[in-house]
LOPAVEX-436314 format. One record per residue: residue number from 1; residue in one letter; y, x, z of N, C-alpha, C in turn. Coordinates in pm, 1 decimal, decimal comma. Atoms other than C-alpha are relative to their C-alpha. Example, Ala and Ser with C-alpha at 12.3 -4.5 7.8 and 13.67 -1.06 7.14 Angstrom:
BEGIN
1;A;-119,0;89,0;0,0;-450,0;1230,0;780,0;120,0;90,0;0,0
2;S;-119,0;-82,0;-6,0;-106,0;1367,0;714,0;109,0;-77,0;73,0
//
This chain:
BEGIN
1;M;58,8;125,4;45,6;798,4;-1191,5;-1261,7;-152,5;1,3;11,8
2;A;145,8;-10,8;-7,7;441,3;-1061,0;-1256,1;-52,5;-32,1;138,8
3;T;44,5;22,4;-137,6;429,3;-1108,6;-877,2;21,6;-143,8;47,2
4;L;-27,8;137,4;-40,6;524,2;-1477,1;-877,6;-128,2;-71,5;42,6
5;P;117,8;77,1;-41,0;282,8;-1706,6;-686,6;-25,8;-114,3;-97,3
6;E;37,9;103,7;95,1;97,7;-1979,6;-878,4;86,5;-125,1;10,5
7;G;-80,7;119,7;-17,3;317,1;-2253,8;-733,1;142,2;12,3;-52,4
8;H;-136,5;-20,6;48,5;636,8;-2102,6;-874,4;18,0;-67,3;-137,1
9;P;-22,7;70,1;128,0;793,7;-2303,6;-1163,9;-14,9;88,9;-122,9
10;L;7,3;-89,6;115,4;796,8;-1995,8;-1389,6;-136,9;65,0;-19,5
11;Y;127,9;-72,4;3,8;441,2;-1878,1;-1318,4;-75,5;-21,4;-131,3
12;Q;76,3;29,4;120,7;264,8;-2056,5;-1606,5;69,6;51,7;-124,9
13;H;-75,2;-46,6;116,3;543,2;-1966,6;-1850,8;-12,7;152,0;-17,5
14;V;12,5;-146,2;5,4;525,1;-1597,6;-1762,4;-139,0;39,9;-47,6
15;Q;137,3;-32,2;38,3;146,3;-1592,5;-1794,6;-24,6;-26,8;-148,8
16;R;20,0;33,2;141,4;152,7;-1765,1;-2134,0;74,9;97,7;-90,8
17;A;-80,8;-90,1;82,8;432,6;-1545,1;-2269,1;-59,2;140,1;-5,0
18;S;58,5;-134,5;-3,2;247,4;-1229,8;-2165,0;-126,6;10,0;-85,1
19;K;125,6;0,3;75,3;-68,4;-1333,8;-2350,7;19,5;-31,3;-148,3
20;H;-18,4;43,7;138,3;71,3;-1489,4;-2668,5;146,7;9,6;-38,7
21;D;-134,8;-4,4;55,7;378,1;-1410,0;-2875,5;14,6;-115,2;-100,1
22;V;-25,1;107,9;95,7;538,8;-1668,5;-3104,6;95,7;48,0;-108,3
23;K;-88,5;-36,3;110,7;713,0;-1644,2;-3443,7;126,5;-85,4;-1,2
24;W;-112,2;93,0;4,7;936,1;-1947,3;-3406,3;42,2;-38,5;142,4
25;H;-56,3;41,3;-129,1;1164,0;-2052,6;-3121,4;-34,7;100,4;111,0
26;R;30,0;-108,5;-94,9;1117,1;-1717,6;-2948,9;105,3;3,6;109,8
27;T;-91,5;-0,7;-113,3;1271,1;-1708,1;-2602,0;16,2;142,4;54,6
28;P;-13,1;-131,8;-63,2;1402,2;-1410,2;-2399,2;-123,3;40,4;79,9
29;L;121,6;-30,1;-75,6;1084,9;-1439,4;-2190,4;-107,2;59,9;-91,5
30;H;94,3;-57,9;95,8;871,6;-1374,9;-2499,5;38,7;143,6;-33,7
31;A;-47,5;-135,0;30,7;1088,1;-1072,1;-2577,0;-34,9;96,4;113,2
32;L;30,8;-85,5;-115,5;1043,2;-933,2;-2225,0;-148,3;33,8;7,0
33;M;143,4;-16,4;-19,2;669,1;-985,0;-2216,8;-70,8;68,8;-116,8
34;N;67,7;-56,0;117,1;590,3;-863,4;-2569,3;67,5;123,6;-57,6
35;D;-68,8;-117,0;53,6;857,9;-620,3;-2683,4;-13,6;119,8;93,5
36;F;10,2;-109,1;-97,1;839,7;-417,5;-2362,0;-143,5;26,7;42,6
37;E;143,6;-17,1;-24,1;461,5;-464,9;-2328,1;-35,1;36,5;144,2
38;P;41,2;-28,7;-138,5;434,2;-473,6;-1946,6;-142,4;-50,2;23,6
39;D;136,9;39,3;-32,9;77,5;-488,6;-1816,0;2,2;-71,2;135,3
40;I;-12,3;75,5;-124,4;86,4;-769,2;-1559,4;-135,2;-47,6;52,8
41;C;133,4;42,3;-42,1;-290,1;-819,9;-1531,3;-35,6;58,9;136,3
42;G;46,5;-45,8;-130,7;-409,0;-801,7;-1171,2;108,4;44,4;96,1
43;V;-108,9;-40,2;-89,1;-64,3;-740,4;-1019,7;1,5;-91,3;122,3
44;E;-2,1;76,2;-124,3;-30,9;-851,7;-658,4;100,8;-113,7;-3,9
45;T;-92,3;112,0;-14,7;136,2;-1180,2;-569,2;86,4;22,7;122,6
46;V;-92,7;-12,2;-112,6;446,1;-1160,3;-350,4;57,6;-139,2;27,1
47;K;-44,1;135,7;-33,3;508,4;-1493,6;-179,1;146,5;-0,9;42,3
48;A;-138,5;13,9;-44,1;852,2;-1627,3;-94,2;10,7;29,6;149,0
49;T;4,2;-29,1;-143,8;758,1;-1611,8;274,2;-145,6;1,8;45,0
50;R;138,6;-12,3;-46,7;445,1;-1520,8;468,9;-34,5;-104,2;106,4
51;W;24,9;90,1;-112,1;478,7;-1738,8;779,8;120,4;-91,8;18,2
52;D;-113,8;88,8;-26,1;692,7;-2030,5;896,6;84,1;54,9;115,6
53;A;-97,0;-50,4;-97,9;984,7;-1992,8;1138,2;-53,9;1,7;142,5
54;T;54,2;7,0;-136,7;769,0;-2071,5;1444,5;-104,4;109,6;26,0
55;W;106,4;-100,2;-14,9;521,8;-1787,5;1381,1;44,0;116,4;87,4
56;R;-21,4;-117,2;-83,2;499,2;-1512,9;1640,8;-128,4;82,6;1,7
57;S;117,1;-86,7;3,2;268,3;-1215,4;1618,8;-55,1;20,8;141,0
58;R;65,3;-28,8;-127,6;15,4;-1163,1;1898,0;-11,8;149,8;23,9
59;L;10,1;-145,0;-9,7;33,4;-790,8;1833,5;129,4;59,6;54,4
60;N;-115,8;-71,5;-51,9;266,4;-567,3;2030,3;13,3;133,1;-73,6
61;T;-21,9;-124,8;73,7;422,8;-273,1;1848,7;98,2;89,7;73,7
62;V;-87,2;-99,0;-63,4;585,7;45,4;1974,4;28,4;111,2;-100,4
63;I;-40,0;-111,9;84,6;781,8;293,7;1762,8;89,1;90,6;83,4
64;A;-74,8;-93,3;-85,4;894,2;592,6;1966,6;125,5;50,1;-71,8
65;G;-126,2;-45,9;55,3;1242,0;735,8;1918,9;-8,2;132,8;-72,6
66;S;14,3;-130,3;64,6;1115,4;1077,4;1808,8;-147,2;35,8;-11,4
67;R;138,0;-45,7;17,3;802,5;1259,7;1700,2;-57,1;52,5;130,8
68;I;44,6;-57,5;-127,3;782,8;1442,7;2033,2;-37,2;-110,0;98,3
69;E;27,2;111,8;-90,7;803,3;1118,5;2231,6;-129,1;-70,6;-37,9
70;A;120,3;68,6;45,8;531,3;961,2;2016,8;-125,8;77,5;36,8
71;V;116,1;-83,3;-32,9;292,4;1253,0;2069,8;-25,3;-0,9;150,9
72;R;14,4;3,8;-146,2;359,0;1255,1;2444,9;-58,0;-133,0;45,6
73;A;49,6;133,3;-37,5;297,6;878,9;2466,2;-148,6;-12,8;-30,3
74;E;142,2;5,8;36,0;-37,0;917,6;2287,7;-84,4;79,5;98,8
75;S;77,5;-84,6;-91,9;-150,9;1198,4;2517,0;-9,9;-60,5;140,4
76;S;2,6;62,1;-133,0;-64,9;992,5;2826,8;-62,4;-139,1;-0,5
77;D;61,9;132,7;12,6;-229,5;673,1;2696,9;-142,5;5,4;54,5
78;R;132,5;-0,3;-63,8;-530,3;602,0;2918,9;-88,3;-115,7;-46,8
79;T;82,4;108,1;54,0;-662,1;310,4;2712,8;-135,3;56,1;-43,5
80;R;134,8;-51,2;27,9;-1039,6;348,7;2678,8;-30,2;0,3;-148,8
81;I;28,5;13,0;142,7;-1056,2;231,7;2316,9;126,9;25,1;-80,5
82;K;-111,7;-31,5;88,7;-825,7;383,9;2057,6;-50,2;1,0;-144,1
83;V;34,2;0,2;142,3;-825,1;336,9;1681,5;112,2;69,5;-76,8
84;Y;-96,7;-76,6;79,5;-652,9;582,7;1449,1;-21,5;-34,4;-147,3
85;M;8,7;43,4;139,5;-573,0;483,7;1090,7;88,6;86,9;-87,9
86;D;-80,1;-80,4;92,3;-447,4;664,6;784,5;-30,8;-37,1;-143,8
87;G;15,5;16,2;143,7;-390,8;620,7;412,9;37,0;131,1;-65,8
88;S;-22,5;-130,4;61,9;-398,5;916,1;176,2;2,9;-10,7;-151,6
89;G;-5,7;-14,3;144,4;-294,2;990,3;-180,5;-36,3;143,4;-34,5
90;Y;51,2;-134,6;23,7;-487,7;1285,8;-319,4;-74,4;1,5;-133,2
91;K;65,6;-15,9;130,1;-596,0;1402,6;-665,4;8,5;-126,7;-85,2
92;G;-20,9;118,3;82,8;-451,8;1089,9;-825,8;-67,3;-125,3;50,4
93;Q;69,0;114,6;-58,4;-651,5;855,3;-598,0;63,0;-35,2;134,9
94;V;-50,6;45,4;-130,1;-562,0;652,3;-287,7;-117,7;-46,4;84,7
95;G;108,0;37,1;-90,7;-794,3;619,3;10,1;54,3;-47,7;133,6
96;A;-38,2;50,4;-132,6;-787,1;455,0;352,8;-116,5;20,1;95,6
97;A;104,9;-21,2;-99,7;-975,0;517,2;675,4;48,1;-41,6;137,9
98;A;-27,7;32,0;-139,9;-996,1;405,1;1036,6;-108,8;62,4;85,7
99;V;93,4;-67,4;-90,4;-1158,8;595,7;1322,4;17,6;-56,3;140,0
100;M;-4,5;52,2;-137,4;-1244,5;438,1;1658,7;-57,1;102,5;96,7
101;T;49,0;-88,8;-105,1;-1282,9;645,3;1974,0;-9,7;-76,3;131,6
102;K;15,0;53,2;-136,1;-1407,3;550,1;2318,7;-4,4;118,5;94,9
103;N;-11,9;-112,2;-93,7;-1300,5;787,9;2592,7;-1,0;134,2;-73,2
104;G;-14,5;-123,4;76,2;-1225,8;1047,6;2325,0;-110,5;28,4;-99,2
105;A;112,6;-22,8;90,4;-1561,1;1027,3;2143,5;3,6;-99,7;-115,0
106;T;-0,7;87,5;116,9;-1580,4;887,2;1790,1;-120,5;-92,7;2,3
107;T;109,1;98,1;-3,7;-1784,0;565,1;1785,0;-8,6;-83,8;-126,7
108;G;4,3;78,7;123,1;-1698,8;413,9;1449,5;98,0;51,5;-103,0
109;V;-85,7;-44,2;110,2;-1554,9;506,8;1109,8;-20,4;-93,1;-119,3
110;L;5,0;77,7;123,9;-1470,7;293,8;806,3;90,3;67,1;-102,5
111;K;-77,4;-67,8;105,4;-1354,2;442,2;474,8;-14,7;-77,3;-130,5
112;M;7,6;61,7;131,7;-1268,0;299,0;135,5;99,8;64,9;-94,8
113;R;-91,3;-49,7;101,8;-1110,0;410,5;-189,8;60,6;-120,6;-71,5
114;L;-68,8;116,1;55,7;-846,6;170,6;-321,9;8,1;4,8;-151,9
115;G;-16,2;-12,5;144,2;-797,6;306,0;-674,1;89,1;117,9;-32,3
116;T;-83,8;-111,1;43,3;-572,3;536,9;-869,9;143,9;-20,3;45,0
117;E;-141,1;7,4;-38,1;-210,2;617,1;-788,4;83,0;-74,8;-103,8
118;K;-69,0;83,0;98,7;-117,0;431,6;-1108,8;-2,7;-147,2;40,1
119;D;15,9;139,5;-41,4;-233,9;108,2;-944,6;30,5;-23,8;147,1
120;C;-19,9;14,8;-144,8;-188,0;174,4;-570,7;97,1;105,7;50,9
121;T;-86,5;-97,1;-66,0;57,7;348,7;-340,8;-64,5;42,6;131,8
122;V;50,4;-44,4;-130,9;-5,8;542,6;-21,2;26,7;-107,2;104,7
123;Y;-29,0;111,1;-93,1;161,8;250,2;159,5;-112,1;-103,2;-3,7
124;N;114,8;90,4;9,4;-118,8;26,5;27,7;-118,3;55,9;78,5
125;G;106,4;-63,9;-75,9;-360,2;278,5;176,0;18,8;-17,4;150,0
126;E;-28,8;18,4;-142,8;-187,7;256,8;514,7;-29,2;-144,0;43,4
127;C;23,4;141,3;-32,8;-202,9;-124,3;505,7;-149,2;-32,1;-0,1
128;A;144,7;21,7;4,1;-570,1;-122,9;403,9;-67,5;62,6;121,7
129;A;54,9;-64,9;-119,2;-639,2;118,3;691,6;14,4;-90,2;122,6
130;L;-18,3;95,2;-110,1;-498,3;-143,3;930,0;-109,2;-107,4;-2,0
131;V;107,6;99,6;11,4;-752,0;-395,1;797,7;-131,6;60,5;49,5
132;L;122,7;-67,3;-43,5;-1032,8;-142,8;851,2;-1,9;17,6;151,9
133;G;-8,2;-19,0;-144,3;-912,2;-68,3;1203,6;-22,9;-129,1;76,3
134;M;20,4;130,9;-64,1;-898,5;-438,3;1293,6;-146,9;-39,8;-4,7
135;E;142,6;30,9;11,8;-1256,5;-471,4;1169,2;-80,4;75,2;106,1
136;L;69,9;-75,9;-104,6;-1372,9;-194,4;1404,9;18,4;-65,4;136,7
137;I;-25,6;68,2;-127,1;-1208,8;-381,0;1692,5;-73,6;-133,5;5,4
138;R;67,2;131,0;4,4;-1354,0;-716,4;1581,4;-147,8;10,9;38,1
139;R;142,5;-17,4;-26,9;-1705,6;-576,0;1615,0;-31,3;22,1;147,8
140;Q;20,8;-25,3;-143,0;-1655,1;-502,7;1984,9;-9,8;-132,1;76,3
141;T;8,1;116,7;-88,1;-1736,3;-746,1;2263,9;36,8;41,1;141,9
142;G;-32,5;-23,7;-140,2;-1604,9;-774,1;2615,9;108,4;102,5;24,4
143;I;-108,8;-95,8;-21,9;-1299,2;-553,7;2565,8;129,5;-75,9;30,6
144;E;-123,7;64,7;-41,5;-966,0;-638,0;2726,0;122,4;56,8;-70,0
145;S;-116,0;-61,9;63,3;-733,7;-392,5;2552,1;-43,3;113,6;-91,7
146;A;24,7;-111,8;91,9;-713,9;-134,1;2276,8;134,1;47,8;-53,6
147;S;-121,1;-58,4;58,1;-453,5;97,7;2127,1;-27,3;39,2;-144,4
148;I;10,7;-35,3;140,7;-396,2;140,8;1755,4;110,9;98,6;-33,2
149;Y;-98,0;-102,7;36,7;-223,1;447,0;1612,6;9,6;9,5;-152,3
150;V;-27,4;-1,3;144,2;-64,0;438,3;1266,4;115,3;96,6;-24,4
151;D;-107,0;-96,8;25,5;149,7;711,6;1108,8;101,1;-47,4;-104,3
152;N;-95,0;56,8;95,7;347,8;474,3;883,9;80,0;-110,8;68,2
153;Q;-83,4;96,7;-70,9;639,6;292,0;1044,7;19,0;-129,1;-78,3
154;A;-20,5;119,5;82,1;688,2;51,9;751,5;-115,9;-98,5;16,1
155;A;116,5;86,3;-18,1;333,7;-80,8;794,3;3,2;-67,9;136,6
156;I;-9,3;57,6;-134,9;390,0;-133,7;1167,6;103,6;-111,9;2,9
157;I;-105,9;101,7;4,3;715,3;-321,5;1106,8;-47,3;-122,0;-79,0
158;G;49,6;109,1;82,7;545,8;-527,6;835,3;-97,1;-91,2;73,2
159;M;95,5;81,2;-75,7;279,1;-646,2;1079,9;69,4;-106,6;83,8
160;G;-71,5;96,6;-82,9;543,8;-823,1;1286,3;106,4;-77,5;-74,1
161;S;-104,9;64,3;79,0;759,2;-950,4;1000,9;-51,3;-125,2;-70,4
162;R;33,4;120,5;76,9;762,4;-1295,6;839,8;33,1;17,8;-147,6
163;K;-43,2;-22,2;137,3;917,6;-1153,2;522,4;-113,1;56,2;-85,0
164;A;102,5;-47,7;92,1;691,6;-1098,6;221,8;54,0;115,9;-82,5
165;N;-34,7;-118,6;77,9;702,7;-758,5;53,4;-122,8;45,8;-77,0
166;P;117,3;-55,9;65,2;478,5;-565,2;-186,0;-96,3;59,6;103,3
167;G;100,1;-47,9;-94,7;155,2;-491,3;1,1;-21,8;-92,3;118,6
168;S;11,4;90,5;-115,3;201,7;-780,9;246,1;-135,2;-70,7;5,5
169;Y;129,5;69,4;0,0;-125,8;-940,8;136,2;-104,2;76,8;80,3
170;L;93,5;-80,2;-79,0;-312,7;-650,3;297,1;27,6;-15,0;149,4
171;L;-35,6;22,0;-140,2;-122,0;-695,8;622,2;-45,3;-138,5;45,2
172;D;50,2;133,9;-31,9;-212,9;-1065,8;608,7;-150,6;5,2;26,0
173;H;144,2;-18,3;-25,2;-578,9;-960,1;582,7;-22,4;59,0;139,0
174;A;12,0;-61,3;-133,2;-526,3;-745,6;894,5;16,4;-105,7;109,0
175;H;-19,2;108,5;-97,3;-395,3;-1051,1;1081,2;-122,1;-92,1;3,6
176;T;119,1;86,4;6,1;-696,6;-1254,9;962,9;-115,2;60,7;78,2
177;V;109,0;-67,9;-71,6;-943,5;-996,9;1093,8;30,3;8,1;149,1
178;F;-35,9;-4,3;-141,9;-748,1;-962,5;1419,7;-22,9;-135,4;65,3
179;A;23,1;134,2;-54,7;-767,1;-1341,6;1466,7;-146,8;-17,6;36,5
180;A;143,6;5,5;-30,3;-1147,1;-1309,6;1450,9;-31,9;83,4;123,3
181;A;19,7;-84,5;-118,4;-1132,0;-1026,0;1706,6;50,7;-69,8;125,0
182;W;-58,4;75,0;-112,6;-913,2;-1244,5;1930,3;-97,1;-107,5;48,0
183;R;95,9;105,0;-38,1;-1170,7;-1524,6;1922,1;-122,7;60,3;67,4
184;R;119,0;-64,2;-57,5;-1450,1;-1281,8;2005,0;30,1;64,7;133,9
185;N;-42,4;-63,5;-126,0;-1256,7;-1107,3;2282,2;126,0;-71,7;48,0
186;A;-111,1;87,3;-36,8;-1039,5;-1382,5;2428,0;105,2;73,9;82,2
187;G;-110,1;-58,4;-74,6;-698,8;-1258,0;2536,7;14,0;149,7;-13,3
188;I;-9,1;-144,9;16,9;-744,0;-903,2;2410,7;145,4;43,0;-24,4
189;K;-135,3;-53,6;16,2;-423,5;-700,0;2436,0;-5,7;119,6;-94,5
190;L;2,1;-104,3;101,5;-362,0;-490,2;2130,0;140,6;55,6;-18,3
191;M;-129,7;-67,1;15,5;-79,4;-236,8;2107,6;-7,3;94,0;-119,4
192;I;-6,2;-87,1;117,2;13,9;-73,6;1775,8;110,0;102,7;22,3
193;H;-94,3;-108,9;-23,0;180,6;265,3;1818,1;23,8;77,6;-129,6
194;W;-26,6;-95,7;106,7;350,7;490,6;1568,2;-36,2;139,8;50,8
195;I;34,7;-138,3;-33,0;202,9;840,9;1570,0;32,9;86,3;-121,6
196;P;-33,4;-83,0;116,4;351,8;1111,2;1344,1;-120,2;78,8;-48,9
197;G;111,6;-75,1;57,7;111,6;1283,3;1108,3;18,9;149,8;12,4
198;H;0,9;-147,2;2,0;18,0;1650,2;1113,9;71,1;61,2;121,3
199;E;-55,4;-53,1;-125,0;118,6;1703,5;1476,9;-110,1;48,5;92,2
200;G;110,6;-51,3;-79,8;-222,8;1815,6;1596,3;-66,6;-102,4;90,1
201;V;65,0;104,9;-79,1;-320,3;1479,1;1749,6;-142,1;-17,3;-53,1
202;E;139,3;-7,7;45,0;-700,3;1491,8;1734,8;-45,5;-125,1;-74,3
203;G;43,5;124,0;63,7;-764,4;1126,7;1656,1;64,7;-20,9;-135,5
204;N;-71,4;16,9;125,7;-500,3;1121,6;1384,5;-52,3;97,1;-106,1
205;E;54,9;-98,0;93,8;-642,5;1437,7;1228,3;-136,6;-45,0;-51,3
206;R;130,4;52,8;43,1;-987,9;1275,2;1220,2;19,7;-108,1;-106,2
207;A;-27,1;107,2;95,4;-841,1;971,5;1041,5;48,7;56,6;-133,0
208;D;-50,9;-63,4;121,8;-657,8;1194,2;792,9;-114,6;61,8;-80,2
209;K;116,1;-61,3;65,9;-979,7;1382,3;716,5;-88,0;-107,2;-63,4
210;A;83,5;108,9;51,5;-1170,6;1055,2;673,1;62,7;-63,5;-123,8
211;A;-70,0;57,6;115,3;-905,0;920,4;434,2;-14,4;90,6;-122,0
212;R;19,2;-95,3;110,7;-933,8;1237,5;224,5;-143,3;-9,4;-53,4
213;E;138,7;14,7;42,1;-1311,8;1195,2;219,3;-16,0;-126,3;-84,9
214;A;5,7;125,1;77,1;-1261,8;838,4;94,4;50,5;21,6;-142,0
215;V;-54,2;-32,1;132,1;-1050,4;970,7;-192,5;-104,1;72,5;-83,7
216;E;102,4;-78,8;70,0;-1333,9;1209,0;-282,0;-123,1;-83,2;-34,7
217;G;113,6;86,7;31,3;-1576,2;914,7;-296,2;-97,7;-20,8;113,0
218;W;87,2;18,2;-116,6;-1737,6;941,7;48,6;48,7;-121,9;77,9
219;V;-50,9;124,9;-55,7;-1683,3;577,1;140,1;-109,1;-76,4;74,8
220;S;94,7;85,1;-72,0;-1844,9;318,1;365,6;-65,7;-98,2;-96,7
221;K;67,3;100,3;82,7;-2096,3;72,1;222,1;85,9;-125,9;-7,4
222;K;-80,9;120,2;19,0;-1932,3;-238,8;81,7;-33,1;-107,1;103,1
223;S;43,0;101,7;-96,0;-2135,3;-456,7;318,1;58,3;22,1;139,2
224;S;-54,9;-30,2;-132,6;-1978,0;-281,6;618,0;151,4;-17,2;6,0
225;L;-145,0;17,3;3,1;-1618,1;-342,8;506,6;38,2;-138,3;52,1
226;P;-46,5;132,4;-42,4;-1407,3;-632,9;642,2;-17,7;-100,8;-113,3
227;A;24,9;103,6;100,7;-1476,2;-962,1;463,0;108,2;-8,4;-108,0
228;P;-101,5;10,1;105,3;-1136,4;-975,1;285,4;-3,3;113,7;-101,1
229;L;4,5;-115,0;89,3;-1195,6;-629,1;136,2;-131,1;11,4;-76,5
230;R;126,0;0,8;74,9;-1545,7;-710,9;10,8;9,1;-87,7;-124,0
231;E;-14,0;92,8;111,7;-1418,6;-970,2;-234,7;28,0;74,5;-130,4
232;K;-27,8;-58,0;130,9;-1397,4;-901,8;-606,6;150,7;9,9;-20,3
233;D;-143,8;-23,7;21,9;-1057,7;-755,9;-700,6;79,8;-17,3;128,9
234;A;-69,5;11,9;-128,8;-965,9;-739,2;-330,0;127,9;82,0;1,6
235;I;-118,7;-84,5;6,1;-718,9;-458,9;-402,3;75,4;-30,2;-129,4
236;K;-81,8;36,2;115,9;-444,9;-580,5;-634,4;82,0;120,1;-46,9
237;R;-89,4;-103,5;51,2;-227,9;-364,0;-855,9;134,1;-10,3;72,1
238;S;-124,7;-2,6;-75,9;76,2;-261,8;-654,7;120,3;-17,8;-92,5
239;K;-124,0;19,1;75,0;414,3;-381,6;-779,6;74,9;132,1;-12,8
240;A;-72,9;-127,3;0,1;572,3;-49,1;-681,7;-67,9;101,6;-91,6
241;A;72,6;-95,0;84,0;298,0;153,8;-851,6;11,0;-37,4;-147,3
242;A;-11,2;45,3;138,6;318,6;-59,7;-1166,4;136,7;36,0;-58,2
243;I;-135,3;-35,0;45,6;694,5;-5,1;-1188,6;10,4;149,2;-27,2
244;Q;-4,2;-145,5;16,6;654,4;370,1;-1142,0;-76,9;43,7;-124,2
245;A;80,3;-35,3;117,3;379,8;390,0;-1404,7;71,3;-39,9;-128,9
246;Y;-71,5;45,1;119,6;593,8;191,2;-1649,8;119,3;91,4;-29,0
247;K;-110,6;-94,1;19,9;889,3;426,3;-1593,6;-48,5;127,8;-67,3
248;V;58,1;-119,7;61,9;666,5;721,1;-1681,1;-28,8;-26,5;-148,0
249;K;30,2;37,9;137,5;555,1;537,9;-1994,7;126,8;-4,6;-84,8
250;L;-127,0;8,2;72,3;918,0;469,6;-2096,8;57,6;139,2;-27,8
251;K;-51,4;-135,9;18,2;1015,2;834,2;-2044,5;-74,4;72,7;-112,1
252;K;79,0;-62,0;105,9;729,6;951,5;-2267,3;39,6;-55,8;-136,1
253;R;-39,2;63,4;125,8;829,6;700,0;-2534,5;137,7;49,2;-44,3
254;A;-135,1;-46,5;31,8;1195,1;808,2;-2516,7;-2,3;145,3;-47,4
255;R;9,4;-140,7;38,4;1101,2;1176,3;-2535,5;-57,5;14,5;-141,4
256;K;60,8;-4,4;133,6;883,0;1113,4;-2841,8;99,9;-45,5;-105,8
257;G;-99,8;51,0;93,6;1156,9;908,9;-3009,2;111,2;99,9;-26,0
258;W;-105,5;-100,4;12,4;1413,7;1179,7;-2942,4;-44,0;114,8;-90,5
259;K;49,0;-112,4;80,8;1197,5;1451,3;-3098,8;-19,7;-38,0;-147,3
260;L;16,0;45,4;137,8;1147,4;1238,9;-3411,5;133,1;-34,3;-66,9
261;S;-130,6;37,8;54,0;1518,9;1172,0;-3456,0;64,3;114,1;-78,9
262;E;-73,2;-99,5;79,7;1748,9;1348,5;-3702,7;84,6;89,9;88,7
263;R;-89,5;-76,6;-87,2;1982,5;1456,0;-3426,4;-74,2;111,4;71,8
264;Y;77,8;-104,0;-67,3;1705,4;1643,5;-3248,1;-18,1;121,0;-92,6
265;G;15,9;-108,9;95,3;1643,1;1846,6;-3565,9;125,6;83,9;-12,6
266;R;-127,1;-73,4;9,2;2011,7;1937,9;-3589,0;23,6;82,4;125,9
267;M;-18,7;-70,9;-127,9;2019,8;2032,4;-3220,2;-87,9;125,1;5,8
268;V;90,0;-115,4;1,8;1720,9;2263,2;-3271,6;58,5;110,6;-87,2
269;E;-61,5;-97,4;89,7;1899,3;2431,7;-3562,5;114,5;74,6;67,6
270;L;-112,1;-61,1;-71,7;2194,8;2495,2;-3335,8;-45,3;71,4;127,5
271;G;51,6;-63,5;-122,0;1968,7;2627,3;-3062,3;22,5;-83,5;123,8
272;L;-27,5;88,3;-113,9;2040,2;2323,8;-2842,8;-107,9;-106,6;15,5
273;G;107,6;98,6;-6,0;1706,3;2148,5;-2872,3;-44,9;-31,7;140,8
274;R;40,1;21,5;-139,8;1639,0;2188,1;-2502,2;116,7;-55,0;79,5
275;T;-105,1;61,8;-80,6;1839,0;1962,6;-2275,2;18,3;77,9;129,8
276;S;-27,8;-74,8;-122,8;2009,1;2143,8;-1988,0;-26,2;-84,8;122,6
277;M;22,7;70,3;-126,0;1935,9;2055,6;-1626,2;122,9;-79,1;40,8
278;G;-124,2;69,1;-35,2;2302,5;1962,7;-1578,5;11,6;-131,3;-74,2
279;H;-5,3;122,4;80,7;2281,8;1709,9;-1861,3;-102,0;-102,6;52,3
280;K;103,2;89,8;-53,1;1956,7;1565,5;-1722,9;45,8;-68,4;129,0
281;K;-47,8;57,1;-127,2;2114,2;1517,7;-1378,8;110,6;-101,2;-25,0
282;A;-108,1;92,5;29,5;2421,8;1354,9;-1529,2;-51,9;-130,5;-56,8
283;V;59,2;120,5;57,4;2209,7;1111,6;-1730,1;-77,1;-77,6;105,9
284;A;78,8;66,1;-105,6;1981,7;1041,3;-1432,2;88,6;-78,7;94,9
285;S;-90,6;69,0;-93,4;2283,8;943,5;-1220,3;49,7;-131,2;-57,3
286;M;-48,4;122,4;64,1;2370,6;670,4;-1472,9;-107,7;-106,0;-9,9
287;T;109,4;96,8;12,2;2026,8;502,0;-1462,7;-27,6;-64,7;132,5
//
């Protein structure tokens, strides 16, 4: 419910119920928003659909059948301009980076830190890296073609999909920046390739290193980032990350409640205070 767009009939009701509880005529929505205390502030909006039925992407995508094939295809790619992108989750933070090379030499790098893993996922980092990569291409003039290498297949598929999913707003930003690159370099042919990570591909290793640097705080100036990522609150709280963080919160609450219960005290007296792994697995299979 937190991801509903403003035009949805339930949007205003959800927002009001999350901010104010009522004593009289309490509805199930009030119970959901107040008894369970979900934090819906700043959560991303997931639209019903991203594009209409006539939309066709101008981007070509290639996902090789195996890791070996993908690495071989990259090594045989003679495109002069290549852009490698990567998202990284490290030390509780999520970063994104894009590295442009011309004839093998690095000519441009963009890096940004999205936020904590409680608010963002590595997938968000991969999608943000696509926006950064499109910005590096947009800055070029007089180019006819370029190759983009991404190590996340879901992000590549999302670029050509009309379906809206968590993180789609970042892919929409990538399309917006690419449209600007298209106007600046009329007819540019852009091919997005899947490249597996940690296979010794030099460009991909550079992008991975840059993404780690972004996590550590070594980021590009805000003024050099793509316009959509310079806006206030450009990075929304991920739906997937919010759900995961809430599950952790529920587990802590359940564990605390269990230790305060009478039954826990009796179990400790019997030497059964610690739950066995077999019991944990059996309970986990029921959730």
